[in-house]
C-alpha distance (Angstrom), angle and dihedral (degrees) to the residues before:
residue distance angle dihedral
X1 . . .
X2 3.79 . .
X3 3.82 90.0 .
X4 3.93 90.3 58.8
X5 3.86 91.1 48.6
X6 3.86 91.1 49.7
X7 3.81 90.5 50.7
X8 3.84 92.9 50.4
X9 3.79 89.6 47.0
X10 3.83 91.4 51.3
X11 3.81 90.9 48.7
X12 3.86 92.0 51.9
X13 3.77 91.3 46.2
X14 3.89 91.0 48.5
X15 3.91 88.7 48.2
X16 3.79 89.9 49.9
X17 3.81 91.4 49.5
X18 3.91 92.4 49.9
X19 3.80 89.7 49.0
X20 3.80 91.8 49.8
X21 3.81 92.0 47.0
X22 3.81 90.1 52.3
X23 3.80 91.8 48.6
X24 3.80 92.7 49.0
X25 3.82 92.1 46.3
X26 3.79 90.0 49.1
X27 3.84 92.1 51.0
X28 3.79 91.6 47.9
X29 3.87 90.2 51.0
X30 3.78 92.1 47.0
X31 3.85 91.2 49.6
X32 3.77 91.5 49.2
X33 3.80 93.4 50.5
X34 3.86 89.8 47.3
X35 3.79 93.5 52.0
X36 3.76 94.8 46.6
X37 3.87 88.4 48.0
X38 3.81 90.9 51.0
X39 3.79 91.4 46.9
X40 3.85 91.5 50.9
X41 3.88 89.7 48.9
X42 3.80 91.8 52.8
X43 3.82 91.9 48.0
X44 3.78 90.6 50.4
X45 3.74 91.5 51.3
X46 3.84 89.8 52.5
X47 3.73 93.3 47.7
X48 3.79 89.6 50.8
X49 3.84 90.6 65.2
X50 3.77 95.1 38.7
X51 3.82 103.8 111.2
X52 3.86 98.7 173.3
X53 3.71 112.1 139.2
X54 3.77 139.1 166.6
X55 3.83 104.2 -85.4
X56 3.83 91.0 -164.3
X57 3.83 92.3 58.1
X58 3.77 90.5 45.0
X59 3.85 88.9 52.1
X60 3.81 90.1 50.3
X61 3.77 93.1 50.8
X62 3.77 94.4 45.4
X63 3.85 94.2 37.5
X64 3.79 94.8 -128.8
X65 3.75 127.1 -174.3
X66 3.78 121.5 -128.8
X67 3.87 93.0 -96.8
X68 3.79 91.5 46.6
X69 3.85 90.1 47.9
X70 3.83 91.5 54.4
X71 3.80 93.2 47.0
X72 3.81 93.6 43.9
X73 3.83 90.9 50.3
X74 3.83 91.1 52.3
X75 3.80 93.5 45.9
X76 3.76 92.7 47.0
X77 3.89 92.5 48.7
X78 3.85 87.5 55.1
X79 3.73 91.0 47.7
X80 3.85 91.1 48.3
X81 3.84 90.8 53.2
X82 3.77 92.6 49.2
X83 3.80 90.5 50.4
X84 3.90 92.3 49.4
X85 3.73 88.5 52.9
X86 3.79 90.4 55.0
X87 3.78 92.3 63.0
X88 3.78 89.9 74.1
X89 3.88 94.9 48.7
X90 3.89 117.1 84.8
X91 3.78 133.3 -162.6
X92 3.73 134.3 11.4
X93 3.75 91.2 -24.0
X94 3.75 90.5 64.2
X95 3.80 90.5 54.8
X96 3.84 90.2 50.2
X97 3.84 93.4 49.4
X98 3.74 90.2 46.5
X99 3.82 92.8 56.6
X100 3.79 90.4 43.3
X101 3.87 91.6 51.7
X102 3.82 93.2 48.0
X103 3.86 90.4 45.9
X104 3.86 91.1 50.2
X105 3.76 90.1 47.7
X106 3.76 93.8 49.4
X107 3.81 93.1 49.5
X108 3.81 91.7 50.0
X109 3.81 92.0 47.8
X110 3.78 92.3 46.7
X111 3.81 89.1 59.1
X112 3.88 92.0 52.5
X113 3.88 102.4 36.2
X114 3.81 132.0 63.9
X115 3.76 118.9 -116.2
X116 3.76 94.5 -95.7
X117 3.74 94.2 45.2
X118 3.89 90.1 48.4
X119 3.76 91.9 52.3
X120 3.79 90.7 50.4
X121 3.82 91.2 45.6
X122 3.85 91.4 49.8
X123 3.82 90.1 48.8
X124 3.86 91.3 52.2
X125 3.81 90.9 45.9
X126 3.72 92.9 48.9
X127 3.71 94.1 50.5
X128 3.82 90.4 47.2
X129 3.82 92.0 50.3
X130 3.80 90.8 45.6
X131 3.86 93.5 49.0
X132 3.83 90.2 51.9
X133 3.82 91.4 47.6
X134 3.69 93.1 -118.9
């Protein structure tokens, strides 16, 4: 009689162990998925503010001279750094700083580029910001 009770107790204990094992594995899998999703989200936010571009291609599209190309590269590097710093700012202040950075970039580019080049540059910048939902 006691042998049967011991077998039943062992079976129940084994079932509990299997259930606990499944629960723990499920939790580990859920945590892994959550962390990978959070990591992907943070990378997407960082990419959103990455304004690096090929200056050579930009110079071809805008038909820049050598002097203009150097100035545009310097201005664009400054703008890229400002945009990267915006990734860490949150809330309405981020929006304000974004507008301020774009306005500063536009003013500096307007000093260097001709009217036609500036219109083309602003068109490119506008499309880029729109595509990145900024």
